[in-house]
C-alpha positions in Angstrom: -2.3 19.8 45.4 -5.4 19.7 47.7 -5.6 16.6 49.8 -8.7 14.6 49.3 -11.4 14.7 52.0 -13.6 11.8 52.8 -16.0 13.0 50.1 -18.9 11.2 48.5 -17.9 7.7 47.7 -19.8 5.9 45.0 -19.7 2.6 43.3 -18.1 2.3 40.0 -20.3 0.7 37.3 -18.1 -2.2 36.2 -19.3 -5.8 36.2 -17.5 -9.0 36.7 -19.4 -11.5 34.6 -17.0 -14.3 35.4 -18.0 -14.5 39.0 -55.7 18.3 9.2 -53.1 20.0 6.9 -56.3 20.5 4.8 -59.9 19.7 5.8 -61.9 17.2 3.7 -64.7 18.3 1.5 -67.9 17.5 3.3 -70.8 16.1 1.4 -74.0 18.1 0.9 -76.5 17.7 3.8 -79.7 15.8 2.9 -83.0 17.0 4.2 -83.4 15.1 7.5 -86.3 13.4 9.0 -88.3 15.9 11.1 -88.2 18.7 8.6 -91.3 21.0 8.5 -94.1 20.8 6.0 -92.3 23.4 3.9 -89.3 21.1 3.8 -87.3 23.5 5.9 -85.0 21.6 8.2 -84.9 22.2 11.9 -81.4 23.6 11.8 -82.0 26.4 9.2 -81.4 29.1 11.8 -78.1 27.5 13.0 -76.1 30.7 12.2 -78.2 32.5 14.8 -77.9 29.8 17.4 -76.3 31.5 20.5 -74.9 28.1 21.6 -73.1 27.3 18.3 -69.3 27.2 18.5 -68.2 30.1 16.1 -65.1 28.0 15.2 -67.1 24.9 14.3 -68.0 23.8 10.8 -71.6 24.8 10.0 -74.0 22.9 7.8 -76.8 25.3 6.8 -79.4 24.4 4.2 -81.6 27.1 2.6 -85.0 25.7 1.6 -85.6 25.5 -2.1 -88.9 26.1 -4.0 -90.5 22.6 -4.0 -90.7 21.1 -7.5 -93.7 19.2 -8.9 -93.7 16.0 -6.9 -95.3 14.0 -9.8 -97.8 11.2 -9.4 -98.1 9.6 -6.0 -96.2 6.5 -5.5 -98.0 3.2 -5.0 -97.9 1.9 -1.5 -95.7 -1.1 -0.8 -97.6 -4.3 -0.4 -98.2 -5.2 3.2 -95.8 -7.8 4.5 -97.5 -10.8 6.0 -96.7 -11.4 9.6 -95.6 -14.6 11.1 -97.1 -16.4 14.0 -97.8 -14.1 16.9 -97.7 -11.1 14.7 -93.9 -11.2 14.2 -92.4 -10.1 10.9 -91.5 -12.9 8.6 -88.0 -14.0 7.9 -88.0 -12.1 4.6 -88.5 -8.8 6.5 -85.9 -9.6 9.0 -83.5 -10.5 6.2 -84.2 -7.2 4.5 -83.6 -5.2 7.7 -80.3 -7.1 8.1 -79.2 -6.3 4.6 -80.0 -2.6 5.0 -78.1 -2.5 8.3 -75.1 -4.1 6.7 -75.2 -1.6 3.8 -75.4 1.3 6.2 -72.5 -0.1 8.3 -70.4 -0.5 5.1 -71.2 3.0 4.0 -70.3 4.4 7.5 -67.0 2.5 7.5 -66.2 3.9 4.0 -67.0 7.4 5.1 -64.8 7.1 8.2 -62.0 5.7 6.1 -62.3 8.6 3.7 -62.1 11.1 6.6 -59.1 9.4 8.2 -57.3 9.3 4.8 -58.1 13.0 4.2 -56.9 14.1 7.6 -53.7 12.0 7.6 -52.8 12.4 3.9 -52.8 8.7 3.3 -54.6 5.4 3.9 -55.6 4.5 7.5 -53.7 1.3 7.2 -51.3 -0.1 4.6 -51.5 -3.5 3.2 -49.0 -3.0 0.5 -45.9 -3.4 2.7 -45.4 0.3 3.1 -44.0 1.8 6.3 -46.7 2.9 8.7 -46.4 6.6 9.6 -45.5 5.8 13.3 -42.6 3.7 12.1 -41.0 6.6 10.3 -38.9 7.8 13.2 -37.4 11.2 12.7 -33.6 11.7 13.1 -34.0 13.7 16.2 -36.0 11.0 18.1 -34.2 8.8 20.5 -34.4 6.0 18.0 -33.0 8.2 15.3 -30.0 9.5 17.3 -29.2 6.0 18.6 -29.2 4.7 15.0 -26.8 7.5 14.0 -24.4 7.1 16.9 -24.4 3.3 17.6 -21.5 2.6 15.1 -19.3 4.8 17.3 -20.1 3.0 20.5 -18.3 -0.1 21.8 -18.2 -2.7 24.5 -14.9 -3.4 26.2 -14.2 -7.0 27.3 -11.6 -7.7 29.9 -9.9 -11.0 30.5 -7.1 -12.1 32.8 -6.9 -15.8 33.7 -10.1 -16.8 35.4 -11.2 -13.2 35.7 -13.4 -11.5 33.1 -15.7 -8.6 32.9 -16.8 -5.8 30.7 -17.2 -2.1 30.4 -18.2 0.3 27.6 -16.5 2.9 25.5 -16.7 5.1 22.4 -14.5 5.8 19.3 -12.8 9.2 19.2 -10.8 8.8 15.9 -11.2 7.1 12.6 -7.8 5.3 13.1 -8.9 3.4 16.1 -8.6 5.3 19.4 -11.2 4.5 22.0 -12.1 6.1 25.3 -13.2 4.2 28.4 -12.7 4.4 32.1 -9.4 3.6 33.8 -11.1 1.3 36.2 -12.5 -0.7 33.2 -9.1 -1.0 31.4 -7.3 -2.0 34.6 -10.2 -3.7 36.2 -8.5 -7.1 36.1 -5.0 -5.9 36.2 -2.5 -4.0 34.1 -1.7 -7.1 32.0 -5.3 -7.9 31.1 -6.4 -8.9 27.6 -8.6 -6.2 26.2 -11.1 -6.7 23.3 -13.3 -4.0 21.7 -16.7 -5.2 20.4 -18.5 -3.0 17.9 -22.2 -2.6 17.6 -22.3 -4.7 14.5 -20.8 -7.6 16.4 -17.3 -7.4 15.0 -14.4 -7.2 17.4 -10.7 -6.3 17.6 -8.1 -6.8 20.2 -7.0 -3.5 21.9 -3.9 -2.2 23.6 -3.8 0.2 26.4 -2.3 3.6 25.4 -2.5 5.3 28.8 -4.6 6.3 31.7 -5.4 9.1 34.2 -6.1 7.9 37.7 -7.3 11.4 38.8 -9.9 11.6 36.1 -10.6 7.8 35.7 -10.0 8.0 31.9 -8.2 5.5 29.7 -7.4 5.4 26.0 -7.3 2.1 24.0 -6.1 1.6 20.4 -7.4 -1.0 18.0 -5.8 -1.8 14.6 -8.7 -0.7 12.5 -9.1 2.2 10.0 -12.2 4.0 8.8 -14.0 4.0 12.1 -16.8 6.5 12.8 -15.8 8.7 15.7 -18.4 10.3 18.0 -19.3 14.0 17.9 -18.2 15.8 21.0 -20.7 18.1 22.8 -19.9 20.9 25.2 -20.4 20.0 28.8 -20.3 23.6 29.9 -23.5 24.2 27.9 -25.4 21.4 29.7 -28.3 22.5 31.9 -30.2 20.7 34.7 -33.3 19.1 33.2 -31.7 18.5 29.8 -32.8 15.1 28.4 -29.9 12.6 28.0 -29.4 9.1 26.6 -26.9 6.6 28.1 -25.6 3.7 25.9 -23.5 0.9 27.0 -23.3 -2.8 28.1 -24.8 -3.0 31.6 -24.2 -6.4 33.1 -22.8 -7.5 29.7 -26.0 -6.6 27.8 -24.4 -4.9 24.8 -26.0 -1.9 23.0 -28.4 -1.1 25.8 -30.1 2.3 25.7 -31.6 4.2 28.6 -32.9 7.7 28.9 -33.3 10.3 31.6 -32.4 13.9 32.4 -29.5 15.8 33.8 -30.4 16.0 37.5 -27.5 18.0 38.8 -24.2 19.6 37.7 -20.7 19.8 39.2 -21.5 17.1 41.8 -18.2 16.3 43.5 -17.7 12.6 43.3 -15.0 10.4 44.7 -15.0 7.1 43.0 -12.9 4.1 43.9 -11.1 2.7 46.9 -7.3 2.5 46.8 -6.6 5.5 44.5 -9.9 7.2 44.1 -10.6 9.5 41.2 -12.3 12.8 41.9 -14.4 14.8 39.4 -17.2 17.4 39.2 -19.8 15.1 37.7 -22.9 15.4 35.5 -25.5 13.7 37.6 -28.3 11.9 35.7 -31.3 9.6 36.5 -30.8 7.7 33.3 -30.3 4.1 34.5 -26.6 3.2 34.7 -25.5 -0.1 36.0 -22.2 -2.1 36.3 -20.9 -2.5 32.7 -22.0 1.0 31.7 -18.7 2.4 32.9 -16.8 4.2 30.1 -19.8 4.5 27.9 -21.3 7.6 26.4 -23.8 10.0 27.9 -25.5 11.7 24.9 -27.5 14.8 24.4 -30.6 14.9 22.1 -28.3 15.8 19.2 -26.4 12.6 19.6 -23.3 14.4 20.9 -21.3 13.0 23.8 -21.5 15.2 26.8 -20.1 12.8 29.4 -18.4 9.5 30.2 -20.6 7.3 32.4 -18.5 6.3 35.4 -20.2 5.7 38.7 -23.4 5.3 40.6 -24.8 5.6 44.1 -26.3 2.3 45.1 -27.8 0.6 48.0 -25.8 -2.5 48.7 -28.2 -5.0 50.2 -27.3 -8.3 48.5 -24.9 -10.8 49.7 -22.0 -10.0 47.4 -22.1 -6.3 48.2 -23.1 -5.2 44.7 -26.1 -3.1 43.8 -27.8 -1.6 40.8 -29.1 1.8 39.7 -31.3 3.8 42.1 -31.4 6.8 39.7 -28.2 8.5 40.7 -25.6 8.1 38.1 -22.5 10.2 37.4 -20.6 11.0 34.3 -17.3 12.8 33.8 -17.9 16.0 31.8 -16.8 15.5 28.2 -14.7 18.7 28.2 -12.5 17.2 30.9 -12.5 13.7 29.5 -11.7 14.9 25.9 -8.8 17.1 27.2 -7.4 14.2 29.2 -7.8 11.7 26.4 -6.2 13.8 23.7 -3.2 14.4 26.1 -2.9 10.7 26.6 -2.9 10.1 22.8 -0.2 12.7 22.4 2.1 11.9 25.3 0.9 8.6 26.8 -0.2 10.3 30.1 -2.2 13.3 31.3 -1.4 16.1 33.7 -3.6 16.9 36.7 -4.8 20.4 37.4 -3.8 21.9 40.8 -4.2 25.1 42.9 -0.8 24.6 44.7 -2.2 24.4 48.2 -3.2 21.8 50.8 -6.4 22.0 52.8 -7.4 21.2 56.3 -9.5 18.1 56.0 -11.0 18.5 59.5 -12.3 22.0 58.9 -16.1 22.3 59.0 -18.3 25.4 59.1 -22.0 25.9 58.7 -21.1 28.7 56.3 -19.1 26.3 54.2 -15.7 27.0 52.8 -12.4 25.2 52.6 -9.5 26.2 54.9 -6.1 26.4 53.4 -3.5 24.6 55.5 -0.4 25.1 53.4 0.3 27.2 50.4 3.1 26.1 48.0 5.7 28.9 47.5 5.6 30.2 44.0 2.6 28.0 43.2 -0.8 29.1 41.7 -2.4 30.0 45.0 0.7 31.9 46.2 0.8 33.9 43.0 -2.9 34.7 43.5 -2.1 36.2 46.9 -3.7 33.4 48.9 -2.2 32.5 52.3 -2.6 29.7 54.9 -5.8 30.1 57.1 -7.6 31.7 54.2 -11.0 30.1 53.7 -11.9 29.6 50.1 -15.7 30.1 49.6 -16.1 29.8 45.8 -14.0 28.7 42.8 -15.2 29.7 39.4 -18.5 30.9 40.9 -19.2 27.5 42.4 -19.6 27.3 46.2 -17.1 25.1 48.2 -18.3 23.2 51.3 -15.7 20.5 51.8 -12.2 19.6 50.4 -13.5 17.3 47.7 -15.4 20.2 46.1 -12.1 22.1 45.6 -10.4 19.0 44.2 -13.2 18.2 41.8 -13.8 21.7 40.5 -10.1 22.3 40.1 -9.7 19.2 37.9 -12.6 20.3 35.8 -10.4 23.0 34.2 -7.3 22.6 32.1 -3.9 23.8 33.5 -3.4 27.5 32.7 -7.1 28.3 33.1 -7.8 31.6 35.0 -10.7 31.3 37.4 -12.1 33.6 40.1 -11.7 32.8 43.8 -13.8 34.2 46.6 -12.1 33.8 50.0 -12.4 35.0 53.6 -9.4 36.4 55.6 -9.8 37.9 59.0 -13.5 37.9 58.8 -13.6 39.9 55.5 -14.4 38.6 52.1 -12.1 39.1 49.2 -11.9 38.1 45.5 -8.9 37.2 43.4 -8.1 35.3 40.3 -5.9 32.2 40.1 -4.1 30.7 37.2 -4.4 27.0 37.7 -1.2 24.9 37.5 -0.4 21.3 36.5 1.0 18.4 38.5 3.4 16.9 36.1 
């Protein structure tokens, strides 16, 4: 079993609250002011205009043979002028009425165009749902609505101590996943309550935990629950959008968004008995209370368990909030551990069967083997003391925590490639990972 190096220690996010489709038909163009004596409008040669956009809609009028205009119209009576030669109030009123009619006509025309382009009225006054409120299922709002019944808040109480974390349902008969540091945050004999998104709650009992992976499984006495859909953390890529849901600082059903900012980030979380895992790093804001909650992809599938954050501790009580560096346990690892706990009450830890020199440091990277367990996975793969492991499963190793984290990412029995250096020469072998019972 590799010994843990100093690693990258982070703060766990647990809180103690006690202390258009079709274009519209355009109207025929009237003969505009400024047409020539023949009645030909000035834009008749628009089709030959070198500056015309060939993709733009053209309005071309071909002059027709003028008809008999008939008898001349009688001139309008001259309007008397007011004092100082100003138009009378009647004329002003007439101009105002004409202006209002023109404005009304323009508004109606614009309304027609908007309706034609959007396929419906510009605004609804009949109580119908505006188009922008019809959120598609693949939007953030859509996926949250779909997944929220499967997400929970975990309340912890023990005497005067209380706090909360987050979690999610993994079976219809009441199994819930959260972090070990949430379930045991106030002690092994803490009272645990699971609160669902609809506000209902149930007391929960602790089924089992894994200190190495920081996973715990709870059980509530309820049937017909909606379990989450598991994603595949091995198919996650840096830059993928993600959604974190939980109860940061006790604020239940809080949703934040971000992206995957790194993969296989070796994280050591905790103080006395730290967990070590190859984390999915995200900039989705995660704060104390988010621990144990779901990290979702854009399909609403769980790809990680939000567990820890880097933080700048500047306040008096030593606590801090998100600075955009959050870490989640990959769901492939969390799911495997959780299902093993459900079956047996505990989970095995994956090992290579060797110890490492925690003081070894090289600019070239690598992890120096200090001791190789006889008959163990490393021994069977042909590895020896003083070999320097450079890569495991194609991932580079720079310090002991990297080897521990990447090893635990895999299930016992998994065969992975190892690149190592012996006597200044590079070699490759394959190792079948074992289990620490």
